[in-house]
C-alpha positions in Angstrom: 141.3 71.5 116.3 141.4 68.7 118.5 138.8 66.3 119.3 138.3 67.4 122.8 137.7 71.0 121.9 135.2 70.0 119.2 133.5 67.9 121.9 133.2 70.8 124.2 131.7 73.0 121.4 129.1 70.8 120.5 128.1 70.2 124.2 127.9 74.0 124.6 125.6 74.3 121.4 123.5 71.6 122.4 122.9 73.0 126.0 122.0 76.3 124.5 119.5 74.9 122.2 117.9 72.6 124.8 117.4 75.3 127.3 116.3 78.2 124.9 118.3 80.9 126.0 115.9 83.6 124.9 113.2 82.4 127.2 115.3 82.4 130.2 116.7 86.0 129.4 112.9 87.1 129.2 112.1 85.2 132.7 115.1 86.9 134.2 114.2 90.3 132.9 110.7 89.8 134.2 111.6 88.7 137.8 114.3 91.7 137.7 111.6 94.0 136.9 109.3 92.8 139.6 112.0 93.0 142.1 113.0 96.3 141.2 109.2 97.8 141.4 108.9 96.1 144.7 112.0 97.9 146.1 110.9 101.2 144.6 107.5 101.0 146.4 109.1 99.7 149.8 112.0 102.3 149.8 110.0 105.3 148.5 110.0 108.0 151.2 106.7 109.5 150.4 103.4 108.1 148.8 102.6 109.4 145.3 100.1 111.8 146.3 102.3 113.4 149.1 105.3 113.5 146.3 102.9 115.3 143.8 101.8 117.7 146.3 105.6 118.4 147.4 106.4 119.0 143.8 103.5 121.3 143.2 104.5 123.3 145.9 108.2 123.7 145.3 106.8 124.7 141.4 104.7 127.4 142.9 107.6 128.7 145.0 109.9 128.7 142.1 107.5 130.5 140.2 106.9 133.1 142.6 110.7 133.6 143.1 111.1 134.0 139.4 108.3 136.7 139.2 110.1 138.4 142.1 113.5 138.3 140.2 111.8 139.6 137.1 110.3 142.4 138.9 113.7 143.5 140.6 115.6 143.1 136.9 112.8 145.4 135.4 113.2 148.0 138.0 116.9 147.9 138.3 117.0 148.1 134.3 114.6 151.2 134.4 116.9 152.8 137.1 119.8 152.2 134.9 118.4 153.8 131.9 117.2 156.8 133.7 120.7 157.3 135.1 122.3 156.7 131.8 119.7 159.1 129.9 120.3 162.1 132.5 124.3 161.5 132.2 124.0 161.6 128.2 121.6 164.6 128.5 124.2 166.3 130.6 127.0 165.5 128.3 125.1 166.7 125.4 124.2 170.0 127.3 127.7 170.5 128.4 129.3 169.8 125.1 126.8 172.0 123.0 127.3 174.8 125.5 131.2 174.4 125.1 130.9 174.5 121.2 128.9 177.6 121.4 131.5 179.1 124.0 134.5 178.3 121.8 132.5 179.7 118.7 131.9 182.7 120.6 135.4 182.9 121.9 136.8 182.6 118.1 134.5 185.1 116.8 135.5 187.6 119.5 139.4 187.0 119.4 140.1 190.8 119.9 137.2 191.2 122.5 137.7 191.4 126.1 136.1 189.7 128.9 133.2 187.2 128.4 130.3 188.4 130.4 128.2 184.9 130.4 130.1 182.0 132.1 128.4 178.6 131.1 127.5 176.7 134.3 129.5 173.6 134.6 127.3 170.4 135.6 129.4 167.7 137.5 128.8 164.2 136.2 131.6 162.6 138.0 131.2 160.3 141.2 131.4 161.5 144.6 135.1 159.9 145.0 136.5 161.9 142.3 138.2 165.1 142.8 136.6 168.1 141.1 138.8 170.3 139.0 139.2 173.9 139.4 137.2 175.8 136.8 138.6 179.0 137.9 141.9 178.6 136.1 141.8 180.5 132.7 142.0 178.5 129.8 143.9 179.1 126.6 142.7 178.1 123.2 144.7 174.8 122.8 143.3 173.7 126.4 139.7 174.6 125.1 140.3 172.7 121.8 141.4 169.7 123.9 138.3 170.0 125.9 136.3 170.3 123.1 137.7 167.3 121.5 137.2 165.1 124.7 133.6 166.5 124.9 132.9 165.6 121.5 134.4 162.0 122.0 132.4 161.5 124.9 129.3 162.8 123.2 129.9 160.3 120.3 130.2 157.3 122.6 127.2 158.1 124.6 125.3 158.6 121.4 126.3 155.3 120.0 125.6 153.6 123.3 122.0 155.2 123.1 121.5 154.0 119.7 122.2 150.3 120.6 
């Protein structure tokens, strides 16, 4: 180290010791805090009382809106439950009637016409085309429909259990 660098370090150390760097930092922090508080008071858009009343009214508005939203959610969920319940009951009814019809057809293979027709309950939407029920079904078609009904029944039953 050269003598010049040594002298400059020594001078800087003596300045720091003489001035009390921690004391000046505290004075600077205190003055900065006072200036910040004054600026906050002078630049605040409303007084404390007005700000609290505004916040209170906004909190009340939010509470009212959430209560209304909760009521809407509860009513919509109740509607959904009733719709799914009626659909699942329709599927259960159709599948049980279809099972009975197939059992009767299997037991009366040699018998002629069936006197009792099971009414068809439509559960499709209004935009879907209706299938013609007047066409006669052979046993393979009936088995396919029975399997489809059983599958739909099992799916609905598993949804209801959840």
